[in-house]
N, C-alpha and C positions, 0 to 999 in steps of 0.2 A: 583517944583524941581529947584534947581540951576543948570543951564547947565554948564558943564565943556567942555573945548576945546578938542575935539577928536584928533585934529592935535597935540596938546601938549602931550596928553596921549600917542598917538601912536609913537611920536618921541622918547620916553623912554621905551616903553613897548616891552617885548620880543615876544609878540603875538599881532596880530591885534585886536583892541578893537572896538566894534560897539555899537551904541545906540539901546536900545530895551526896549519897554514898560516902559518908564520913568526911565530907568536905563541903565546899560551897561553890555556887555557880551563879553567874549573871550573864545576861545577854545585852550587847550594846544596841544602840539605835540602828546600826547597820547590820544587825543579825549575827554578829560574831559572838560565839559562846566562849566564856572563860571559866575554867574550873581550877580550884586551888584546895589543897589540904595541907595541914601542918602535922608533921610526924615528930614525935619525941625520940631523939636519938642520943647524941652526945651533948653533955652540958658544955657551955662555952665559959671559960674562965672560972669554973668552980662555983658558979651561981645558978639561979634558976632561969637562965636565958637560953633559948634554944635557937 
């Protein structure tokens, strides 16, 4: 996993984001939990974009 800076994410995020199980999670004001993680699979267009 490519680690992202939680400090940078939380500086712009409307909700506190935390690291969880090789991904990230946040909870909305209405109690909805969102989880996301980024997996390196195939390169797009031959560059370092995934």
